[in-house]
C-alpha positions in Angstrom: 0.0 0.0 0.0 1.2 3.5 -0.9 1.6 6.1 1.9 0.7 9.8 2.0 1.3 12.7 4.4 -1.0 15.6 4.7 -0.3 19.2 5.7 -3.0 21.5 7.3 -3.0 24.7 9.3 -3.9 25.2 13.0 -7.6 25.7 12.2 -8.1 22.5 10.3 -5.8 20.8 12.7 -8.4 21.5 15.4 -5.8 23.5 17.4 -7.7 26.8 17.4 -8.5 29.9 15.3 -6.6 33.1 14.8 -5.5 33.0 18.5 -3.5 29.9 17.7 -2.0 31.1 14.4 1.5 31.1 15.9 1.2 27.3 16.6 4.6 25.7 15.9 5.0 22.8 13.5 4.0 19.4 14.7 3.5 16.0 13.1 0.9 13.5 14.3 0.1 9.9 13.3 -3.1 9.4 11.4 -5.6 11.9 10.0 -7.2 15.0 11.3 -10.0 17.2 9.9 -10.0 17.2 6.0 -7.5 14.4 6.1 -10.3 12.0 7.2 -12.1 12.6 3.9 -8.8 12.5 1.9 -7.9 9.2 3.5 -11.3 7.7 2.7 -11.1 8.7 -0.9 -7.5 7.4 -1.3 -8.3 4.0 0.1 -7.7 1.2 -0.4 -4.6 1.9 -2.6 -3.2 4.7 -0.4 -3.2 5.5 3.3 -2.6 8.9 4.9 -0.2 7.9 7.7 0.7 11.2 9.2 -0.6 14.8 9.4 1.7 17.9 9.7 0.1 20.9 11.4 1.6 24.4 11.4 0.1 27.8 12.3 -0.3 30.2 9.4 1.4 33.0 11.3 4.3 30.8 12.3 4.9 29.7 8.7 4.6 33.3 7.5 6.9 34.8 10.2 9.4 31.9 10.6 9.3 30.5 7.1 12.8 28.9 7.0 12.6 27.5 10.5 9.1 26.1 9.9 10.1 24.4 6.6 13.3 23.0 8.1 11.5 21.6 11.1 8.8 19.9 8.9 11.4 18.5 6.6 13.2 17.0 9.6 10.0 15.4 10.8 9.7 13.8 7.4 13.2 12.5 7.1 12.5 9.1 8.8 9.0 8.7 7.3 8.1 6.5 4.4 5.8 8.3 2.0 5.0 8.3 -1.7 3.0 11.5 -2.0 2.4 14.7 -0.1 -0.9 16.6 0.1 -1.6 20.1 1.4 -4.9 21.9 2.1 -7.3 22.6 0.5 -6.5 26.3 1.3 -9.6 27.9 -0.4 -9.2 31.7 -0.5 -7.1 31.9 2.7 -4.0 33.7 1.5 -1.6 32.8 4.3 -2.7 29.2 4.3 -2.4 29.0 0.6 1.2 30.4 0.6 2.0 28.0 3.5 0.7 25.1 1.4 2.7 26.3 -1.6 5.9 26.7 0.4 5.9 23.4 2.1 4.8 21.5 -1.1 7.7 22.9 -3.1 10.1 22.2 -0.3 9.0 18.6 0.1 9.0 18.1 -3.7 12.6 19.5 -3.9 13.9 17.5 -0.9 12.2 14.1 -1.3 11.3 14.0 -5.0 7.8 12.8 -4.3 4.7 14.2 -6.1 2.8 16.9 -4.3 -0.8 18.0 -4.7 -2.8 20.9 -3.3 -5.9 23.0 -3.9 -7.0 26.6 -3.5 -9.3 29.3 -5.0 -8.2 30.9 -8.2 -7.7 34.3 -6.5 -5.5 32.9 -3.7 -2.2 34.7 -4.1 -0.3 31.4 -3.8 -1.8 30.3 -7.2 0.2 32.9 -9.0 3.3 32.2 -6.8 3.4 28.4 -7.2 1.3 27.2 -10.2 4.5 26.7 -12.3 6.0 24.4 -9.7 3.1 22.4 -8.3 -0.1 20.6 -9.2 -2.7 23.0 -7.8 -6.3 22.3 -8.3 -9.0 25.1 -8.5 -11.1 25.0 -5.3 -13.9 26.9 -3.7 -13.4 30.2 -1.8 -14.5 28.8 1.5 -14.4 25.5 3.5 -18.0 24.9 2.3 -16.4 23.5 -0.9 -14.3 20.9 1.0 -16.3 17.9 -0.3 -15.8 19.1 -3.9 -12.2 20.0 -3.6 -10.7 17.1 -1.7 -11.9 14.5 -4.3 -10.0 16.3 -7.1 -6.8 16.0 -5.0 -7.4 12.4 -4.2 -8.3 11.3 -7.7 -5.2 13.0 -9.2 -3.0 11.7 -6.5 -4.0 8.1 -7.1 -3.4 8.7 -10.8 0.2 9.9 -10.1 0.9 7.0 -7.9 -0.4 4.5 -10.4 2.0 5.8 -13.0 -0.7 6.9 -15.4 0.2 9.4 -18.0 -0.7 13.0 -16.9 -2.6 14.9 -19.5 -2.8 18.6 -20.1 -3.9 21.0 -17.4 -7.2 21.5 -19.3 -7.9 17.8 -19.4 -6.8 17.0 -15.8 -8.2 20.2 -14.2 -5.2 21.7 -12.5 -3.9 25.2 -13.0 -1.7 25.5 -16.1 1.9 25.3 -15.2 3.3 27.0 -18.3 4.9 23.7 -19.5 4.4 23.1 -23.3 4.9 19.5 -24.5 5.2 18.3 -28.0 2.1 16.3 -29.1 0.7 15.0 -32.4 -2.4 16.7 -33.7 -5.2 14.4 -34.9 -5.9 14.5 -37.7 -2.4 15.3 -38.8 -2.0 19.0 -39.7 1.1 21.2 -39.7 1.3 24.3 -37.6 0.9 26.7 -40.5 -2.4 25.0 -41.5 -3.7 25.1 -38.0 -2.8 28.8 -37.7 -4.6 29.6 -41.0 -7.6 27.6 -39.8 -7.8 29.6 -36.6 -7.4 32.9 -38.5 -10.3 32.1 -40.9 -12.5 31.1 -38.0 -11.7 34.4 -36.2 -12.4 36.4 -39.4 -15.8 34.7 -39.7 -16.6 35.2 -36.0 -16.6 31.4 -35.5 -15.5 29.7 -32.3 -11.9 28.6 -32.1 -9.3 27.8 -29.5 -5.8 29.1 -29.5 -2.9 26.8 -28.8 -1.1 29.4 -26.8 -3.4 31.3 -24.5 -2.0 34.6 -23.2 -2.8 35.8 -19.6 -5.2 38.8 -19.4 -3.8 41.3 -16.9 -5.9 44.3 -15.9 -3.8 47.3 -15.8 -4.6 50.5 -13.8 -3.1 53.8 -14.9 -1.0 55.5 -12.2 -2.8 58.6 -11.0 -1.2 62.0 -11.5 0.6 63.4 -8.4 -1.2 65.9 -6.2 0.1 69.3 -7.2 -0.8 71.3 -4.1 -1.0 69.1 -1.1 -1.7 72.0 1.2 -4.9 72.5 -0.7 -5.9 68.8 -1.1 -8.7 66.9 0.6 -7.3 63.5 1.8 -9.5 60.5 2.5 -8.8 57.4 4.6 -9.8 54.0 3.2 -8.9 50.7 4.8 -9.3 47.0 4.4 -8.3 46.3 8.0 -11.9 46.2 9.2 -12.0 49.4 11.4 -15.6 50.1 12.3 -17.6 51.6 15.2 -17.9 49.2 18.1 -20.8 46.8 17.3 -20.1 46.7 13.6 -23.4 48.6 12.6 -23.2 47.6 8.9 -22.5 43.9 9.7 -19.5 43.8 7.5 -18.2 40.2 7.2 -15.0 39.5 9.1 -13.8 37.5 6.1 -14.8 37.1 2.4 -16.4 40.6 2.7 -19.2 41.8 0.3 -19.9 45.0 2.2 -18.1 48.2 3.0 -18.9 51.0 5.5 -18.7 54.8 5.5 -18.3 56.5 8.9 -18.4 60.2 9.9 -15.1 61.3 11.6 -15.6 65.1 10.9 -15.6 65.9 14.6 -12.8 63.5 15.7 -9.1 64.1 16.1 -8.4 60.3 16.5 -10.2 57.0 16.7 -10.7 56.2 20.3 -10.2 52.6 21.7 -13.5 51.3 23.0 -15.5 53.3 20.4 -13.8 51.8 17.4 -12.6 48.2 16.7 -11.5 45.9 14.0 -13.7 43.0 12.9 -11.0 41.6 10.6 -10.6 37.8 11.1 -7.2 37.6 9.4 -4.8 38.9 12.2 -4.5 39.3 15.9 -6.8 42.3 16.7 -5.2 43.3 20.0 -3.0 46.2 18.7 -5.7 47.6 16.4 -8.4 47.5 19.2 -6.0 49.1 21.6 -5.3 51.9 19.1 -7.4 51.9 16.0 -5.2 54.7 14.6 -2.5 52.0 13.7 -4.9 50.9 11.0 -6.6 54.2 10.1 -4.0 57.0 10.9 -6.5 59.7 11.6 -4.5 61.1 14.5 -1.4 61.6 12.2 -3.5 63.1 9.4 -5.2 65.6 11.8 -1.8 66.8 12.9 -0.8 67.4 9.2 -4.0 69.2 8.8 -3.3 71.5 11.8 0.2 72.1 10.4 -1.4 73.0 7.0 0.7 70.3 5.3 -2.6 69.1 3.7 -5.7 71.0 3.0 -8.2 68.9 5.0 -9.2 65.4 6.0 -12.3 64.1 4.3 -15.2 63.9 6.7 -15.7 60.1 6.3 -13.6 57.0 6.5 -14.3 53.9 4.4 -13.8 50.4 5.8 -14.0 46.8 4.6 -12.2 43.5 5.2 -9.6 42.1 2.8 -9.0 38.6 4.1 -10.7 36.0 1.9 -12.4 38.7 -0.2 -12.5 37.8 -3.9 -11.0 40.0 -6.6 -14.5 40.4 -8.1 -16.0 41.7 -4.8 -13.0 43.8 -4.1 -13.2 45.4 -7.5 -16.9 46.1 -7.1 -16.5 47.7 -3.7 -13.5 49.6 -4.8 -15.4 51.1 -7.7 -18.3 52.0 -5.4 -16.0 53.7 -2.9 -14.1 55.5 -5.6 -17.3 56.9 -7.1 -18.3 58.2 -3.7 -14.9 59.9 -3.2 -15.1 61.4 -6.7 -18.5 62.8 -5.9 -17.1 64.4 -2.8 -14.2 66.0 -4.8 -11.5 64.1 -2.8 -8.0 64.9 -4.1 -6.2 61.8 -2.8 -6.6 58.6 -0.8 -4.5 56.9 1.8 -5.4 53.2 1.6 -4.1 51.1 4.5 -4.1 47.4 4.5 -2.9 44.6 6.9 
């Protein structure tokens, strides 16, 4: 029987939530959390013998130490394949899965498989190195994502020929292999055929798809800062205590607009962060570390800027899809434009 090892973060390892994100690497016998489903789907040909758990913050802040410790845990283990995740839209978790998968692949030469949402930043970082399968943007997609990993993992272990990314379903790795076209047709003929279809508005498929990257023009500099109206926008989740607009703490689809026209700073106890992606202690103790209203008011008093816009704008970035972020950004930008705001300070986390 083939053997597999599975990597998960502190949440899916049932250690805890964000308060346990600094959990140090640990290896345990057997399966935990999503590994139970993975093991069931791999059986009877493959068994998940061990689970590696590491907190997202620890992996992010102590990357080299975390990877080295995990690789040392694996040195005396017999395994034929390594799985990680699924990581969904969780950016830190996705990067952690990518980092450890690449390290394991490089050190032990075994196949590695993971899964995450298309907008997870780790897809762009690691898709050329790893087999990454498209997944849902939340854990609700677990039962759809894990079977893809298991099915492909078994195929790799059985020595079956791996087909193209399109046929197998993983993210394209940018690797082009020579194949024979059926029926036989030279490249020039295929190119002319595609051109004719394009000219006749017929459906065709290019053999070399190019990435579509949305580009945003850089704004012109503010010419007279001492006459400018500056607005504060943040994706750190700073809201009045109680979160009156019920902005989601992750995977946000809402944004809030709050009057700060009479305030010189954001007072602890009256403002808080509802962001689920970092330890909120510092931000709740001093919300100005996320939204620097106090510093901007001082610049206003010194006449270094014209004035501070009377509203701040807040949402949450963690888990938020690019589509939702683009929509909310456009809505906030229109509101700022209508208010004749000169420039924006956008703080993130």
